[in-house]
N, C-alpha and C positions, 0 to 999 in steps of 0.2 A: 504494500500500500504506500502510495506517495504521501508525503506530508504537504500541508498547505501553509504558506507563510503570508503575512501581510506586511506591507510597508507601513512603518509608523514613524513619522517625523518626531524629533526630540521634543518632549514636553507637550505633545498633542496626541489626540486619539487617532487611531488608524483611519484613513479615509474610507476604507471598505466598511468598517464598523459604523461610522457616521451614516453612510449610505444605507446600510442595512436597517438601522434604527428608524430611518425616515420612510422605509417602504411599508406597504400594507402587510399584515401578518401572513396572509396567504402567499404573497410573493416571497416574503422572507423564508417561509418554510420550503417553497419550491427552489429558491436559490440554494439554501443549505443542502437540500436533498441532491440537487444537481452537482454541487461541489463535492459532496461525499462520493457520488458516482464517479466523478472525474478523478478523484484520488484512488478509488478502489478498482476501477475497471478500465484497462488500457483502451479497449474498443470504444469507449465513450469520447475519446479524443478526436472524433471524426465529425463531419457535418451530419446532421444539422446542429448538433450540440456545440461544436467547436469549429472555428474557422482559423486557419493559419494564414498569416499575411505573407505574400510572396515578394512584395516590393523590398528591395535590398535594405533600405533604411529601417524597415519594420520586420525583417525576416526572423527575428528572435521573439516576436510577439504573436499571441493568439487571442482570440475573442471567444469567450464563453457566452452563449446566447440563451436567453430565457424569455418567456412571453406569457403574460396573463393580461389581456386587454392592452398592455403597454409593452414595448420592447425594451428589455433590460439587458445590458451588455456589461461584461467585466473583462478588461484587457489584462492578460497575465503573461508571464514568461516562465521558462523552466530553468532551474539552476543546473549546475554540473552533475548533480545526483539525480536529476529528473524530477525533483520536487517542484511544486507549483508556487509561484510568488504572485499574489494578486496585486495589481498595480492601480488600475483606474476603473471604478464602476461608474456607469452612467445610464440614463434613459435615452434611448435613441429616438429622436423626433425627426432629424434630418441627417443626410449623409455627412454633412460637415461635423456633426457630433462625433462621429467615429474618427475623423481626422484630428479633431481637437484632443480626443482621448489618446490617440496614438502619440501625438506630440508630447502630451503630458506624461505618458508612460515612458517615453525615451528619456525625458528629464529625470523621472523618478529612478530609472535604471542607473543613470549617472550618479545620482545621490547615493544609491545603494552601493555602487562600486567604490565610492569615496568613503562611505561609512557602512561597512557590512553589518554592524550591530543595529542598523535601523530597520531590521525585519524581525518580526515575532511570529511564533507559531500560532496558527488559528486554532482556537478551542471551540469546537462545535457545541459542547455541552453547556458552556457558559452562556452562549447566545440563545440557545433554545429555552433556557430557564428565564432569561431576562426579558 
């Protein structure tokens, strides 16, 4: 099973956790279930669940896709062990939302490279209770 990590800026809450708190409970459960599947089942890393970006600038990035009335996306990357690092969650309303999230994710990856301790392991149990 792969581990899932979150980017957490120093002194702030992880952007993914902020996003998760702002979503409806049904979407929150669906996102958590999908991420658990992503971590447990290698075959889940394919479309329609996951899109890999082929453009050179973004070729280390993937997009996890979820939908309940709204399109929710989470940009992520894989570390050298194949573990998942969640970078930038967003609601997709326009194509430009994806491009903005990709650019934000590239900047987050640079921050992680500069400060490897800026990632924390995602704890499913804590979020399900909260």
